[in-house]
N, CA, C, O and the ligand as a Tripos MOL2 file, in Angstrom:
@<TRIPOS>MOLECULE
protein
  281   279    71     0     0
PROTEIN
NO_CHARGES

@<TRIPOS>ATOM
      1 N         -10.4800  -25.3500   -4.6280 N.3       1 MET1
      2 CA        -11.7390  -24.6800   -4.3150 C.3       1 MET1
      3 C         -12.2680  -25.1230   -2.9580 C.2       1 MET1
      4 O         -12.2450  -26.3080   -2.6260 O.2       1 MET1
      5 N         -12.7440  -24.1580   -2.1790 N.am      2 LYS2
      6 CA        -13.2510  -24.4870   -0.8490 C.3       2 LYS2
      7 C         -14.7440  -24.2330   -0.7610 C.2       2 LYS2
      8 O         -15.2950  -23.3060   -1.3550 O.2       2 LYS2
      9 N         -15.3560  -25.0940    0.0010 N.am      3 LYS3
     10 CA        -16.7980  -24.9920    0.1850 C.3       3 LYS3
     11 C         -17.0730  -24.9980    1.6790 C.2       3 LYS3
     12 O         -16.4250  -25.7460    2.4110 O.2       3 LYS3
     13 N         -17.9810  -24.2160    2.1390 N.am      4 THR4
     14 CA        -18.3290  -24.2690    3.5580 C.3       4 THR4
     15 C         -19.7330  -24.8400    3.7260 C.2       4 THR4
     16 O         -20.6500  -24.5860    2.9450 O.2       4 THR4
     17 N         -19.8390  -25.6100    4.7700 N.am      5 GLU5
     18 CA        -21.1190  -26.2470    5.0480 C.3       5 GLU5
     19 C         -21.5550  -25.9120    6.4650 C.2       5 GLU5
     20 O         -20.7390  -25.9290    7.3870 O.2       5 GLU5
     21 N         -22.8090  -25.6150    6.6410 N.am      6 ARG6
     22 CA        -23.3320  -25.3370    7.9820 C.3       6 ARG6
     23 C         -23.7540  -26.6590    8.6180 C.2       6 ARG6
     24 O         -24.4320  -27.4840    8.0050 O.2       6 ARG6
     25 N         -23.3340  -26.8260    9.8560 N.am      7 LYS7
     26 CA        -23.6470  -28.0650   10.5560 C.3       7 LYS7
     27 C         -24.0180  -27.7450   11.9930 C.2       7 LYS7
     28 O         -23.4200  -26.8590   12.6040 O.2       7 LYS7
     29 N         -24.9770  -28.4400   12.5290 N.am      8 THR8
     30 CA        -25.3580  -28.2160   13.9150 C.3       8 THR8
     31 C         -24.6780  -29.2570   14.8050 C.2       8 THR8
     32 O         -24.8420  -30.4630   14.6210 O.2       8 THR8
     33 N         -23.9170  -28.7590   15.7680 N.am      9 LEU9
     34 CA        -23.2170  -29.6360   16.6950 C.3       9 LEU9
     35 C         -23.7270  -29.3990   18.1050 C.2       9 LEU9
     36 O         -24.2640  -28.3370   18.4200 O.2       9 LEU9
     37 N         -23.5480  -30.4040   18.9450 N.am     10 LEU10
     38 CA        -23.8480  -30.2300   20.3600 C.3      10 LEU10
     39 C         -22.5590  -29.8180   21.0530 C.2      10 LEU10
     40 O         -21.5330  -30.4860   20.9250 O.2      10 LEU10
     41 N         -22.6180  -28.7360   21.7720 N.am     11 VAL11
     42 CA        -21.4040  -28.1770   22.3610 C.3      11 VAL11
     43 C         -21.5670  -27.9060   23.8550 C.2      11 VAL11
     44 O         -22.6700  -27.9520   24.3990 O.2      11 VAL11
     45 N         -20.4370  -27.6220   24.4980 N.am     12 CYS12
     46 CA        -20.4080  -27.2610   25.9120 C.3      12 CYS12
     47 C         -21.1060  -25.9090   26.1120 C.2      12 CYS12
     48 O         -20.8490  -24.9750   25.3520 O.2      12 CYS12
     49 N         -21.9700  -25.7880   27.1020 N.am     13 PRO13
     50 CA        -22.6720  -24.5240   27.3220 C.3      13 PRO13
     51 C         -21.7500  -23.4040   27.8050 C.2      13 PRO13
     52 O         -22.1020  -22.2300   27.6880 O.2      13 PRO13
     53 N         -20.5940  -23.7410   28.3400 N.am     14 ASP14
     54 CA        -19.6820  -22.7230   28.8630 C.3      14 ASP14
     55 C         -18.7040  -22.2010   27.8130 C.2      14 ASP14
     56 O         -18.5860  -20.9920   27.6120 O.2      14 ASP14
     57 N         -18.0020  -23.1210   27.1430 N.am     15 CYS15
     58 CA        -16.9530  -22.6810   26.2280 C.3      15 CYS15
     59 C         -17.3160  -22.9220   24.7640 C.2      15 CYS15
     60 O         -16.5440  -22.5790   23.8680 O.2      15 CYS15
     61 N         -18.4770  -23.5050   24.5220 N.am     16 ALA16
     62 CA        -18.9440  -23.7750   23.1590 C.3      16 ALA16
     63 C         -18.0400  -24.7440   22.3930 C.2      16 ALA16
     64 O         -18.0190  -24.7530   21.1630 O.2      16 ALA16
     65 N         -17.2980  -25.5540   23.1400 N.am     17 SER17
     66 CA        -16.4490  -26.5510   22.5070 C.3      17 SER17
     67 C         -17.2520  -27.7920   22.1720 C.2      17 SER17
     68 O         -18.1310  -28.1990   22.9310 O.2      17 SER17
     69 N         -16.9470  -28.3920   21.0290 N.am     18 SER18
     70 CA        -17.6330  -29.6350   20.6660 C.3      18 SER18
     71 C         -16.8640  -30.8470   21.1840 C.2      18 SER18
     72 O         -17.2310  -31.9890   20.9090 O.2      18 SER18
     73 N         -15.8000  -30.5870   21.9320 N.am     19 ASN19
     74 CA        -14.9780  -31.6570   22.4830 C.3      19 ASN19
     75 C         -15.5730  -32.1460   23.8070 C.2      19 ASN19
     76 O         -14.9750  -31.9980   24.8730 O.2      19 ASN19
     77 N         -16.7710  -32.7340   23.7040 N.am     20 ILE20
     78 CA        -17.4780  -33.1940   24.8960 C.3      20 ILE20
     79 C         -17.8080  -34.6770   24.7700 C.2      20 ILE20
     80 O         -17.8950  -35.2250   23.6710 O.2      20 ILE20
     81 N         -17.9870  -35.3010   25.9130 N.am     21 GLU21
     82 CA        -18.3420  -36.7150   25.9480 C.3      21 GLU21
     83 C         -19.4310  -36.9250   26.9690 C.2      21 GLU21
     84 O         -19.5930  -36.1240   27.8900 O.2      21 GLU21
     85 N         -20.1800  -37.9980   26.8110 N.am     22 PHE22
     86 CA        -21.1550  -38.3440   27.8190 C.3      22 PHE22
     87 C         -21.2630  -39.8500   27.9240 C.2      22 PHE22
     88 O         -20.9450  -40.5840   26.9880 O.2      22 PHE22
     89 N         -21.7120  -40.2880   29.0670 N.am     23 LYS23
     90 CA        -21.8260  -41.7270   29.3080 C.3      23 LYS23
     91 C         -23.1050  -42.2750   28.6870 C.2      23 LYS23
     92 O         -24.1470  -41.6190   28.6960 O.2      23 LYS23
     93 N         -23.0100  -43.4650   28.1570 N.am     24 VAL24
     94 CA        -24.2060  -44.1270   27.6390 C.3      24 VAL24
     95 C         -24.3060  -45.5120   28.2710 C.2      24 VAL24
     96 O         -23.3030  -46.0880   28.6920 O.2      24 VAL24
     97 N         -25.5070  -46.0290   28.3320 N.am     25 TRP25
     98 CA        -25.7100  -47.3840   28.8170 C.3      25 TRP25
     99 C         -25.3280  -48.3600   27.7210 C.2      25 TRP25
    100 O         -25.6630  -48.1640   26.5530 O.2      25 TRP25
    101 N         -24.6300  -49.4020   28.1060 N.am     26 TYR26
    102 CA        -24.1880  -50.3930   27.1460 C.3      26 TYR26
    103 C         -24.6740  -51.7720   27.5880 C.2      26 TYR26
    104 O         -24.4530  -52.1780   28.7290 O.2      26 TYR26
    105 N         -25.3240  -52.4750   26.6970 N.am     27 ASN27
    106 CA        -25.8050  -53.8140   27.0220 C.3      27 ASN27
    107 C         -24.8220  -54.8490   26.4690 C.2      27 ASN27
    108 O         -24.7250  -55.0130   25.2530 O.2      27 ASN27
    109 N         -24.0850  -55.5560   27.3520 N.am     28 PRO28
    110 CA        -23.0810  -56.5120   26.8820 C.3      28 PRO28
    111 C         -23.6880  -57.7470   26.2330 C.2      28 PRO28
    112 O         -22.9890  -58.4740   25.5280 O.2      28 PRO28
    113 N         -24.9680  -57.9990   26.4530 N.am     29 ASN29
    114 CA        -25.6020  -59.1830   25.8850 C.3      29 ASN29
    115 C         -25.9690  -59.0240   24.4140 C.2      29 ASN29
    116 O         -25.7660  -59.9360   23.6130 O.2      29 ASN29
    117 N         -26.4960  -57.8860   24.0750 N.am     30 ASP30
    118 CA        -26.7770  -57.7050   22.6470 C.3      30 ASP30
    119 C         -25.7110  -56.8460   21.9620 C.2      30 ASP30
    120 O         -25.8310  -56.4860   20.7910 O.2      30 ASP30
    121 N         -24.6580  -56.5290   22.7370 N.am     31 ARG31
    122 CA        -23.4870  -55.8200   22.2120 C.3      31 ARG31
    123 C         -23.8180  -54.5250   21.4760 C.2      31 ARG31
    124 O         -23.2210  -54.1950   20.4510 O.2      31 ARG31
    125 N         -24.7450  -53.8360   22.0080 N.am     32 LYS32
    126 CA        -24.9690  -52.5070   21.4460 C.3      32 LYS32
    127 C         -25.4100  -51.5690   22.5560 C.2      32 LYS32
    128 O         -26.0260  -51.9860   23.5370 O.2      32 LYS32
    129 N         -25.0930  -50.3330   22.3870 N.am     33 SER33
    130 CA        -25.4690  -49.3710   23.4040 C.3      33 SER33
    131 C         -26.9220  -48.9620   23.1970 C.2      33 SER33
    132 O         -27.4430  -48.9430   22.0820 O.2      33 SER33
    133 N         -27.5340  -48.6460   24.2950 N.am     34 THR34
    134 CA        -28.9120  -48.2120   24.2600 C.3      34 THR34
    135 C         -29.0010  -46.9330   23.4410 C.2      34 THR34
    136 O         -28.1770  -46.0290   23.5770 O.2      34 THR34
    137 N         -29.9780  -46.8790   22.6210 N.am     35 ALA35
    138 CA        -30.1620  -45.6760   21.8100 C.3      35 ALA35
    139 C         -30.2100  -44.4580   22.7120 C.2      35 ALA35
    140 O         -31.0260  -44.3680   23.6290 O.2      35 ALA35
    141 N         -29.3340  -43.5440   22.4350 N.am     36 PHE36
    142 CA        -29.2560  -42.3660   23.2830 C.3      36 PHE36
    143 C         -30.1170  -41.2680   22.6990 C.2      36 PHE36
    144 O         -29.9280  -40.8370   21.5620 O.2      36 PHE36
    145 N         -31.0450  -40.8350   23.4850 N.am     37 GLU37
    146 CA        -31.9180  -39.7760   22.9940 C.3      37 GLU37
    147 C         -31.7230  -38.5080   23.7930 C.2      37 GLU37
    148 O         -31.8440  -38.4880   25.0180 O.2      37 GLU37
    149 N         -31.4230  -37.4700   23.0770 N.am     38 LEU38
    150 CA        -31.2540  -36.1800   23.7290 C.3      38 LEU38
    151 C         -32.6210  -35.5540   23.9220 C.2      38 LEU38
    152 O         -33.3890  -35.3660   22.9780 O.2      38 LEU38
    153 N         -32.8940  -35.2420   25.1700 N.am     39 ASP39
    154 CA        -34.1710  -34.6260   25.4820 C.3      39 ASP39
    155 C         -33.9140  -33.1600   25.8240 C.2      39 ASP39
    156 O         -33.5380  -32.8360   26.9510 O.2      39 ASP39
    157 N         -34.1140  -32.3000   24.8730 N.am     40 ASP40
    158 CA        -33.8440  -30.8730   25.0350 C.3      40 ASP40
    159 C         -32.4150  -30.5890   25.5160 C.2      40 ASP40
    160 O         -32.1830  -29.7110   26.3480 O.2      40 ASP40
    161 N         -31.4870  -31.3440   24.9790 N.am     41 GLY41
    162 CA        -30.0810  -31.1140   25.3100 C.3      41 GLY41
    163 C         -29.6650  -31.6150   26.6740 C.2      41 GLY41
    164 O         -28.5470  -31.3490   27.1140 O.2      41 GLY41
    165 N         -30.5470  -32.3400   27.3580 N.am     42 GLU42
    166 CA        -30.2110  -32.8650   28.6820 C.3      42 GLU42
    167 C         -29.3180  -34.0870   28.5470 C.2      42 GLU42
    168 O         -29.6220  -34.9980   27.7750 O.2      42 GLU42
    169 N         -28.2190  -34.1140   29.2900 N.am     43 ILE43
    170 CA        -27.3840  -35.3000   29.3090 C.3      43 ILE43
    171 C         -27.1610  -35.7480   30.7400 C.2      43 ILE43
    172 O         -27.0460  -34.9310   31.6520 O.2      43 ILE43
    173 N         -27.1030  -37.0560   30.9220 N.am     44 GLU44
    174 CA        -26.9590  -37.6250   32.2510 C.3      44 GLU44
    175 C         -25.6490  -37.2120   32.9090 C.2      44 GLU44
    176 O         -25.6310  -36.5800   33.9660 O.2      44 GLU44
    177 N         -24.5750  -37.5790   32.2660 N.am     45 ASP45
    178 CA        -23.2750  -37.4450   32.8780 C.3      45 ASP45
    179 C         -22.2710  -37.0810   31.7910 C.2      45 ASP45
    180 O         -21.7240  -37.9560   31.1190 O.2      45 ASP45
    181 N         -22.0380  -35.8040   31.6280 N.am     46 GLY46
    182 CA        -21.1870  -35.3510   30.5370 C.3      46 GLY46
    183 C         -19.8770  -34.7610   31.0250 C.2      46 GLY46
    184 O         -19.7160  -34.4440   32.2030 O.2      46 GLY46
    185 N         -18.9600  -34.6240   30.1080 N.am     47 TRP47
    186 CA        -17.6500  -34.0900   30.4390 C.3      47 TRP47
    187 C         -17.1730  -33.1990   29.2990 C.2      47 TRP47
    188 O         -17.2620  -33.5790   28.1320 O.2      47 TRP47
    189 N         -16.6710  -32.0230   29.6330 N.am     48 CYS48
    190 CA        -16.0870  -31.1620   28.6210 C.3      48 CYS48
    191 C         -14.5730  -31.2560   28.7250 C.2      48 CYS48
    192 O         -14.0010  -30.9650   29.7760 O.2      48 CYS48
    193 N         -13.9250  -31.6590   27.6420 N.am     49 HIS49
    194 CA        -12.4650  -31.8100   27.6500 C.3      49 HIS49
    195 C         -11.7480  -30.4740   27.6300 C.2      49 HIS49
    196 O         -10.5810  -30.3930   28.0150 O.2      49 HIS49
    197 N         -12.4120  -29.4450   27.1950 N.am     50 THR50
    198 CA        -11.7840  -28.1230   27.1430 C.3      50 THR50
    199 C         -11.8140  -27.4520   28.5170 C.2      50 THR50
    200 O         -10.7920  -26.9450   28.9790 O.2      50 THR50
    201 N         -12.9710  -27.4450   29.1670 N.am     51 CYS51
    202 CA        -13.0950  -26.8570   30.5180 C.3      51 CYS51
    203 C         -12.5800  -27.8070   31.5850 C.2      51 CYS51
    204 O         -12.2000  -27.3800   32.6750 O.2      51 CYS51
    205 N         -12.5660  -29.1060   31.2690 N.am     52 GLU52
    206 CA        -12.2330  -30.1630   32.2230 C.3      52 GLU52
    207 C         -13.1600  -30.1200   33.4300 C.2      52 GLU52
    208 O         -12.7210  -30.2040   34.5770 O.2      52 GLU52
    209 N         -14.4300  -29.9890   33.1490 N.am     53 VAL53
    210 CA        -15.4450  -30.0420   34.1860 C.3      53 VAL53
    211 C         -16.5980  -30.9130   33.7130 C.2      53 VAL53
    212 O         -16.7810  -31.1610   32.5220 O.2      53 VAL53
    213 N         -17.3620  -31.3630   34.6930 N.am     54 GLN54
    214 CA        -18.5330  -32.1490   34.3910 C.3      54 GLN54
    215 C         -19.6470  -31.2150   33.9190 C.2      54 GLN54
    216 O         -19.8560  -30.1440   34.4890 O.2      54 GLN54
    217 N         -20.3410  -31.6240   32.8960 N.am     55 ILE55
    218 CA        -21.4470  -30.8050   32.4060 C.3      55 ILE55
    219 C         -22.7340  -31.6120   32.4600 C.2      55 ILE55
    220 O         -22.7310  -32.8220   32.2340 O.2      55 ILE55
    221 N         -23.8210  -30.9400   32.7590 N.am     56 SER56
    222 CA        -25.0900  -31.6520   32.8960 C.3      56 SER56
    223 C         -26.0020  -31.4330   31.6980 C.2      56 SER56
    224 O         -27.0560  -32.0590   31.5890 O.2      56 SER56
    225 N         -25.6020  -30.5640   30.8240 N.am     57 HIS57
    226 CA        -26.3760  -30.4020   29.6020 C.3      57 HIS57
    227 C         -25.4860  -29.8290   28.5060 C.2      57 HIS57
    228 O         -24.4000  -29.3180   28.7790 O.2      57 HIS57
    229 N         -25.9480  -29.9180   27.2850 N.am     58 CYS58
    230 CA        -25.1970  -29.3360   26.1900 C.3      58 CYS58
    231 C         -26.1460  -28.4890   25.3480 C.2      58 CYS58
    232 O         -27.3670  -28.6130   25.4470 O.2      58 CYS58
    233 N         -25.5780  -27.6510   24.5420 N.am     59 VAL59
    234 CA        -26.4030  -26.7830   23.7140 C.3      59 VAL59
    235 C         -26.0780  -26.9990   22.2420 C.2      59 VAL59
    236 O         -24.9930  -27.4650   21.8940 O.2      59 VAL59
    237 N         -27.0130  -26.6630   21.4020 N.am     60 GLU60
    238 CA        -26.7920  -26.7930   19.9650 C.3      60 GLU60
    239 C         -26.1180  -25.5350   19.4380 C.2      60 GLU60
    240 O         -26.4550  -24.4170   19.8260 O.2      60 GLU60
    241 N         -25.1720  -25.7430   18.5590 N.am     61 SER61
    242 CA        -24.4830  -24.6050   17.9640 C.3      61 SER61
    243 C         -24.2830  -24.8580   16.4810 C.2      61 SER61
    244 O         -23.8760  -25.9460   16.0730 O.2      61 SER61
    245 N         -24.5710  -23.8520   15.6880 N.am     62 GLU62
    246 CA        -24.3860  -24.0030   14.2550 C.3      62 GLU62
    247 C         -22.9830  -23.5350   13.8870 C.2      62 GLU62
    248 O         -22.5970  -22.4030   14.1820 O.2      62 GLU62
    249 N         -22.2390  -24.4010   13.2520 N.am     63 VAL63
    250 CA        -20.8640  -24.0720   12.8970 C.3      63 VAL63
    251 C         -20.6560  -24.1860   11.3920 C.2      63 VAL63
    252 O         -21.3790  -24.8990   10.6950 O.2      63 VAL63
    253 N         -19.6610  -23.4740   10.9180 N.am     64 SER64
    254 CA        -19.2910  -23.5710    9.5090 C.3      64 SER64
    255 C         -18.1010  -24.5010    9.3810 C.2      64 SER64
    256 O         -17.0890  -24.3180   10.0580 O.2      64 SER64
    257 N         -18.2150  -25.4760    8.5360 N.am     65 ILE65
    258 CA        -17.1230  -26.4090    8.3280 C.3      65 ILE65
    259 C         -16.6130  -26.2550    6.9000 C.2      65 ILE65
    260 O         -17.3810  -26.2800    5.9380 O.2      65 ILE65
    261 N         -15.3000  -26.0960    6.7900 N.am     66 GLU66
    262 CA        -14.7100  -25.9520    5.4540 C.3      66 GLU66
    263 C         -14.4770  -27.3090    4.8290 C.2      66 GLU66
    264 O         -13.8820  -28.2000    5.4340 O.2      66 GLU66
    265 N         -14.9460  -27.4450    3.6340 N.am     67 ILE67
    266 CA        -14.7630  -28.7000    2.9190 C.3      67 ILE67
    267 C         -13.9170  -28.4160    1.6740 C.2      67 ILE67
    268 O         -14.2410  -27.5530    0.8580 O.2      67 ILE67
    269 N         -12.8390  -29.1650    1.5600 N.am     68 LYS68
    270 CA        -11.9860  -28.9790    0.3880 C.3      68 LYS68
    271 C         -12.5030  -29.8020   -0.7730 C.2      68 LYS68
    272 O         -12.7070  -31.0110   -0.6570 O.2      68 LYS68
    273 N         -12.7050  -29.1570   -1.8520 N.am     69 THR69
    274 CA        -13.1550  -29.8710   -3.0440 C.3      69 THR69
    275 C         -12.0600  -29.7820   -4.1050 C.2      69 THR69
    276 O         -11.3290  -28.7960   -4.1930 O.2      69 THR69
    277 N         -11.9740  -30.8050   -4.8780 N.am     70 LYS70
    278 CA        -10.9120  -30.8570   -5.9010 C.3      70 LYS70
    279 C         -11.3310  -30.1210   -7.1730 C.2      70 LYS70
    280 O         -10.5640  -30.0630   -8.1330 O.2      70 LYS70
    281 ZN        -16.3800  -26.4380   28.0370 Zn       71 ZN71
@<TRIPOS>BOND
     1     1     2 1
     2     2     3 1
     3     3     4 2
     4     3     5 am
     5     5     6 1
     6     6     7 1
     7     7     8 2
     8     7     9 am
     9     9    10 1
    10    10    11 1
    11    11    12 2
    12    11    13 am
    13    13    14 1
    14    14    15 1
    15    15    16 2
    16    15    17 am
    17    17    18 1
    18    18    19 1
    19    19    20 2
    20    19    21 am
    21    21    22 1
    22    22    23 1
    23    23    24 2
    24    23    25 am
    25    25    26 1
    26    26    27 1
    27    27    28 2
    28    27    29 am
    29    29    30 1
    30    30    31 1
    31    31    32 2
    32    31    33 am
    33    33    34 1
    34    34    35 1
    35    35    36 2
    36    35    37 am
    37    37    38 1
    38    38    39 1
    39    39    40 2
    40    39    41 am
    41    41    42 1
    42    42    43 1
    43    43    44 2
    44    43    45 am
    45    45    46 1
    46    46    47 1
    47    47    48 2
    48    47    49 am
    49    49    50 1
    50    50    51 1
    51    51    52 2
    52    51    53 am
    53    53    54 1
    54    54    55 1
    55    55    56 2
    56    55    57 am
    57    57    58 1
    58    58    59 1
    59    59    60 2
    60    59    61 am
    61    61    62 1
    62    62    63 1
    63    63    64 2
    64    63    65 am
    65    65    66 1
    66    66    67 1
    67    67    68 2
    68    67    69 am
    69    69    70 1
    70    70    71 1
    71    71    72 2
    72    71    73 am
    73    73    74 1
    74    74    75 1
    75    75    76 2
    76    75    77 am
    77    77    78 1
    78    78    79 1
    79    79    80 2
    80    79    81 am
    81    81    82 1
    82    82    83 1
    83    83    84 2
    84    83    85 am
    85    85    86 1
    86    86    87 1
    87    87    88 2
    88    87    89 am
    89    89    90 1
    90    90    91 1
    91    91    92 2
    92    91    93 am
    93    93    94 1
    94    94    95 1
    95    95    96 2
    96    95    97 am
    97    97    98 1
    98    98    99 1
    99    99   100 2
   100    99   101 am
   101   101   102 1
   102   102   103 1
   103   103   104 2
   104   103   105 am
   105   105   106 1
   106   106   107 1
   107   107   108 2
   108   107   109 am
   109   109   110 1
   110   110   111 1
   111   111   112 2
   112   111   113 am
   113   113   114 1
   114   114   115 1
   115   115   116 2
   116   115   117 am
   117   117   118 1
   118   118   119 1
   119   119   120 2
   120   119   121 am
   121   121   122 1
   122   122   123 1
   123   123   124 2
   124   123   125 am
   125   125   126 1
   126   126   127 1
   127   127   128 2
   128   127   129 am
   129   129   130 1
   130   130   131 1
   131   131   132 2
   132   131   133 am
   133   133   134 1
   134   134   135 1
   135   135   136 2
   136   135   137 am
   137   137   138 1
   138   138   139 1
   139   139   140 2
   140   139   141 am
   141   141   142 1
   142   142   143 1
   143   143   144 2
   144   143   145 am
   145   145   146 1
   146   146   147 1
   147   147   148 2
   148   147   149 am
   149   149   150 1
   150   150   151 1
   151   151   152 2
   152   151   153 am
   153   153   154 1
   154   154   155 1
   155   155   156 2
   156   155   157 am
   157   157   158 1
   158   158   159 1
   159   159   160 2
   160   159   161 am
   161   161   162 1
   162   162   163 1
   163   163   164 2
   164   163   165 am
   165   165   166 1
   166   166   167 1
   167   167   168 2
   168   167   169 am
   169   169   170 1
   170   170   171 1
   171   171   172 2
   172   171   173 am
   173   173   174 1
   174   174   175 1
   175   175   176 2
   176   175   177 am
   177   177   178 1
   178   178   179 1
   179   179   180 2
   180   179   181 am
   181   181   182 1
   182   182   183 1
   183   183   184 2
   184   183   185 am
   185   185   186 1
   186   186   187 1
   187   187   188 2
   188   187   189 am
   189   189   190 1
   190   190   191 1
   191   191   192 2
   192   191   193 am
   193   193   194 1
   194   194   195 1
   195   195   196 2
   196   195   197 am
   197   197   198 1
   198   198   199 1
   199   199   200 2
   200   199   201 am
   201   201   202 1
   202   202   203 1
   203   203   204 2
   204   203   205 am
   205   205   206 1
   206   206   207 1
   207   207   208 2
   208   207   209 am
   209   209   210 1
   210   210   211 1
   211   211   212 2
   212   211   213 am
   213   213   214 1
   214   214   215 1
   215   215   216 2
   216   215   217 am
   217   217   218 1
   218   218   219 1
   219   219   220 2
   220   219   221 am
   221   221   222 1
   222   222   223 1
   223   223   224 2
   224   223   225 am
   225   225   226 1
   226   226   227 1
   227   227   228 2
   228   227   229 am
   229   229   230 1
   230   230   231 1
   231   231   232 2
   232   231   233 am
   233   233   234 1
   234   234   235 1
   235   235   236 2
   236   235   237 am
   237   237   238 1
   238   238   239 1
   239   239   240 2
   240   239   241 am
   241   241   242 1
   242   242   243 1
   243   243   244 2
   244   243   245 am
   245   245   246 1
   246   246   247 1
   247   247   248 2
   248   247   249 am
   249   249   250 1
   250   250   251 1
   251   251   252 2
   252   251   253 am
   253   253   254 1
   254   254   255 1
   255   255   256 2
   256   255   257 am
   257   257   258 1
   258   258   259 1
   259   259   260 2
   260   259   261 am
   261   261   262 1
   262   262   263 1
   263   263   264 2
   264   263   265 am
   265   265   266 1
   266   266   267 1
   267   267   268 2
   268   267   269 am
   269   269   270 1
   270   270   271 1
   271   271   272 2
   272   271   273 am
   273   273   274 1
   274   274   275 1
   275   275   276 2
   276   275   277 am
   277   277   278 1
   278   278   279 1
   279   279   280 2
@<TRIPOS>SUBSTRUCTURE
     1 MET1         2 RESIDUE 1 A MET
     2 LYS2         6 RESIDUE 1 A LYS
     3 LYS3        10 RESIDUE 1 A LYS
     4 THR4        14 RESIDUE 1 A THR
     5 GLU5        18 RESIDUE 1 A GLU
     6 ARG6        22 RESIDUE 1 A ARG
     7 LYS7        26 RESIDUE 1 A LYS
     8 THR8        30 RESIDUE 1 A THR
     9 LEU9        34 RESIDUE 1 A LEU
    10 LEU10       38 RESIDUE 1 A LEU
    11 VAL11       42 RESIDUE 1 A VAL
    12 CYS12       46 RESIDUE 1 A CYS
    13 PRO13       50 RESIDUE 1 A PRO
    14 ASP14       54 RESIDUE 1 A ASP
    15 CYS15       58 RESIDUE 1 A CYS
    16 ALA16       62 RESIDUE 1 A ALA
    17 SER17       66 RESIDUE 1 A SER
    18 SER18       70 RESIDUE 1 A SER
    19 ASN19       74 RESIDUE 1 A ASN
    20 ILE20       78 RESIDUE 1 A ILE
    21 GLU21       82 RESIDUE 1 A GLU
    22 PHE22       86 RESIDUE 1 A PHE
    23 LYS23       90 RESIDUE 1 A LYS
    24 VAL24       94 RESIDUE 1 A VAL
    25 TRP25       98 RESIDUE 1 A TRP
    26 TYR26      102 RESIDUE 1 A TYR
    27 ASN27      106 RESIDUE 1 A ASN
    28 PRO28      110 RESIDUE 1 A PRO
    29 ASN29      114 RESIDUE 1 A ASN
    30 ASP30      118 RESIDUE 1 A ASP
    31 ARG31      122 RESIDUE 1 A ARG
    32 LYS32      126 RESIDUE 1 A LYS
    33 SER33      130 RESIDUE 1 A SER
    34 THR34      134 RESIDUE 1 A THR
    35 ALA35      138 RESIDUE 1 A ALA
    36 PHE36      142 RESIDUE 1 A PHE
    37 GLU37      146 RESIDUE 1 A GLU
    38 LEU38      150 RESIDUE 1 A LEU
    39 ASP39      154 RESIDUE 1 A ASP
    40 ASP40      158 RESIDUE 1 A ASP
    41 GLY41      162 RESIDUE 1 A GLY
    42 GLU42      166 RESIDUE 1 A GLU
    43 ILE43      170 RESIDUE 1 A ILE
    44 GLU44      174 RESIDUE 1 A GLU
    45 ASP45      178 RESIDUE 1 A ASP
    46 GLY46      182 RESIDUE 1 A GLY
    47 TRP47      186 RESIDUE 1 A TRP
    48 CYS48      190 RESIDUE 1 A CYS
    49 HIS49      194 RESIDUE 1 A HIS
    50 THR50      198 RESIDUE 1 A THR
    51 CYS51      202 RESIDUE 1 A CYS
    52 GLU52      206 RESIDUE 1 A GLU
    53 VAL53      210 RESIDUE 1 A VAL
    54 GLN54      214 RESIDUE 1 A GLN
    55 ILE55      218 RESIDUE 1 A ILE
    56 SER56      222 RESIDUE 1 A SER
    57 HIS57      226 RESIDUE 1 A HIS
    58 CYS58      230 RESIDUE 1 A CYS
    59 VAL59      234 RESIDUE 1 A VAL
    60 GLU60      238 RESIDUE 1 A GLU
    61 SER61      242 RESIDUE 1 A SER
    62 GLU62      246 RESIDUE 1 A GLU
    63 VAL63      250 RESIDUE 1 A VAL
    64 SER64      254 RESIDUE 1 A SER
    65 ILE65      258 RESIDUE 1 A ILE
    66 GLU66      262 RESIDUE 1 A GLU
    67 ILE67      266 RESIDUE 1 A ILE
    68 LYS68      270 RESIDUE 1 A LYS
    69 THR69      274 RESIDUE 1 A THR
    70 LYS70      278 RESIDUE 1 A LYS
    71 ZN71       281 GROUP 0 **** ****
């Protein structure tokens, strides 16, 4: 039996891929990264692995994810 779940992901504004990364500040003294807060989808320094270009913001996209249930 399959179940689908709606989930909101942050995606590339060009290709709508969720295969994106962004840089975060990391504090080596307390060994944790600074809490990253998205301000209206604005990102400092992002990268889309699908387009292979730098992105300056991301958008929210609602996707359906299939979940296999036994
Ligand atoms: Zn992209």
